C-alpha positions in Angstrom: 19.0 -11.6 19.2 19.7 -13.3 23.0 16.3 -13.3 25.5 18.1 -10.5 27.4 19.1 -8.0 24.9 14.6 -9.0 23.6 13.5 -8.3 27.5 15.6 -4.6 27.2 14.6 -4.3 23.5 11.1 -4.4 25.3 11.6 -3.1 28.2 12.4 0.3 26.7 10.1 -0.4 23.3 7.2 -1.5 25.1 7.1 -3.5 21.5 8.8 -5.6 18.8 9.9 -3.7 15.9 13.0 -3.7 13.6 14.3 -0.2 12.1 12.0 0.6 9.3 13.5 0.0 5.6 14.9 2.9 4.1 13.9 5.0 1.3 15.8 4.0 -2.2 16.3 0.4 -1.7 14.3 -1.0 -4.6 11.4 -0.1 -6.2 10.0 2.9 -4.1 13.0 5.6 -5.8 11.2 8.9 -6.0 8.6 8.7 -3.4 9.1 10.7 -0.2 8.1 9.6 3.0 4.8 11.1 5.2 5.3 12.3 8.8 3.4 11.3 11.4 0.8 8.8 11.2 -0.2 7.5 7.6 -3.8 7.1 6.3 -4.4 4.5 4.2 -7.3 4.5 2.0 -7.7 1.1 0.2 -9.1 1.1 -3.3 -10.1 -2.3 -5.6 -11.1 -1.2 -9.5 -11.7 -4.9 -10.2 -9.4 -9.1 -10.0 -9.3 -11.8 -8.4 -9.6 -9.9 -4.7 -6.4 -12.3 -4.2 -4.3 -8.5 -3.1 -7.0 -7.8 -0.9 -6.7 -10.3 1.1 -2.4 -10.2 1.4 -3.9 -6.4 2.6 -6.4 -7.9 5.0 -3.7 -9.3 6.3 -0.8 -6.7 6.3 -3.6 -5.1 8.4 -4.5 -8.1 10.7 -3.4 -8.9 14.0 0.0 -11.6 12.6 1.4 -8.4 10.9 -0.4 -5.7 12.4 1.1 -2.7 10.0 -1.3 -0.3 12.9 1.5 -0.5 15.3 3.9 1.6 13.0 0.9 3.9 13.0 -0.4 3.4 9.4 -4.1 3.1 10.0 -7.0 2.4 7.1 -9.2 5.4 7.1 -13.1 4.7 5.4 -12.8 8.0 3.0 -10.3 9.2 0.8 -10.8 12.9 2.5 -9.0 11.2 5.4 -6.1 9.2 3.5 -2.4 9.9 2.6 -2.1 7.2 0.6 -4.3 5.2 -2.0 -3.6 1.9 -1.7 -4.3 0.5 -5.5 -5.3 -3.4 -6.5 -6.1 -4.5 -9.8 -7.1 -3.4 -13.2 -8.9 -0.4 -14.5 -11.9 -1.4 -15.6 -14.5 0.6 -17.7 -16.8 1.5 -15.1 -13.8 2.8 -12.4 -12.2 5.1 -14.2 -14.7 7.7 -12.9 -14.6 6.8 -9.6 -11.0 6.8 -9.7 -10.3 9.5 -10.5 -13.0 11.5 -8.5 -11.3 9.1 -5.8 -7.9 10.6 -6.4 -9.4 14.3 -6.3 -11.1 13.7 -3.2 -7.2 12.7 -1.7 -6.0 16.0 0.1 -2.1 17.1 -1.3 0.3 15.6 -0.8 -0.8 12.4 -1.2 0.8 9.1 -2.3 -0.6 6.1 -5.0 0.3 3.1 -4.6 -0.3 0.3 -7.1 -0.2 -3.2 -5.6 -0.1 -6.1 -7.7 0.9 -6.7 -11.4 -2.9 -6.1 -12.5 -2.6 -3.3 -10.7 1.0 -2.7 -12.4 0.6 -4.5 -16.3 -2.6 -6.1 -16.1 -1.7 -9.4 -15.0 -4.3 -11.6 -16.8 -6.7 -9.4 -17.1 -4.6 -7.0 -20.4 -6.3 -6.8 -23.2 -9.7 -7.7 -21.6 -13.0 -6.4 -22.6 -13.7 -4.2 -19.8 -10.3 -3.4 -18.8 -9.5 0.0 -20.1 -5.7 0.2 -18.8 -3.3 -0.1 -15.5 -3.1 2.6 -13.4 -0.2 4.3 -13.9 -2.2 5.2 -17.1 -4.8 7.3 -14.8 -3.0 8.7 -12.3 0.6 9.1 -11.4 2.2 6.0 -8.8 4.4 6.5 -6.6 5.6 2.9 -5.6 4.6 -0.2 -7.1 4.5 -3.8 -5.3 4.5 -6.4 -7.2 3.2 -9.8 -7.5 0.1 -12.0 -8.3 -0.4 -11.3 -5.0 2.4 -9.8 -3.0 3.4 -10.6 0.4 1.8 -9.6 3.1 5.9 -8.5 4.5 6.0 -7.2 0.8 3.2 -4.7 1.5 4.3 -4.2 5.3 7.5 -3.0 3.9 6.4 -1.1 1.6 4.1 1.1 3.7 6.5 1.3 6.5 9.4 2.7 4.0 6.3 5.2 2.6 6.0 6.2 7.0 9.2 6.5 7.5 8.2 4.0 10.8 
């Protein structure tokens, strides 16, 4: 992109942003975009916290998910999307169920990282009850151990349609 085109883009929009990724182009088949701003509640079920650091980076100043209208919220009652990392441990089965019930409909559930999707390094462990899809219908999976912040940004932008 030339400098003059970039200046024109900034003058028209006030910021630099590429078009949102399109639905149906990969791992998000069947998920539907939400309209307007998207509020995300992050849930860590147990694991190595590497996915948590990548999620923090996605919402940090470099990737800045908030510029697309995607915000973290403190309560599941205010959320549209649950962003879940880690395997479901025995002690987290009931808190996960209560959290999912607290999110108003329509809601989307996103499993982030190999541990949430398939158990990762924790599969078969004593304290492991299963993976996220064993306890809730997962709308989107973001694989990786951990996934890059750019992949998290792209997936959430697909959900928001921005």
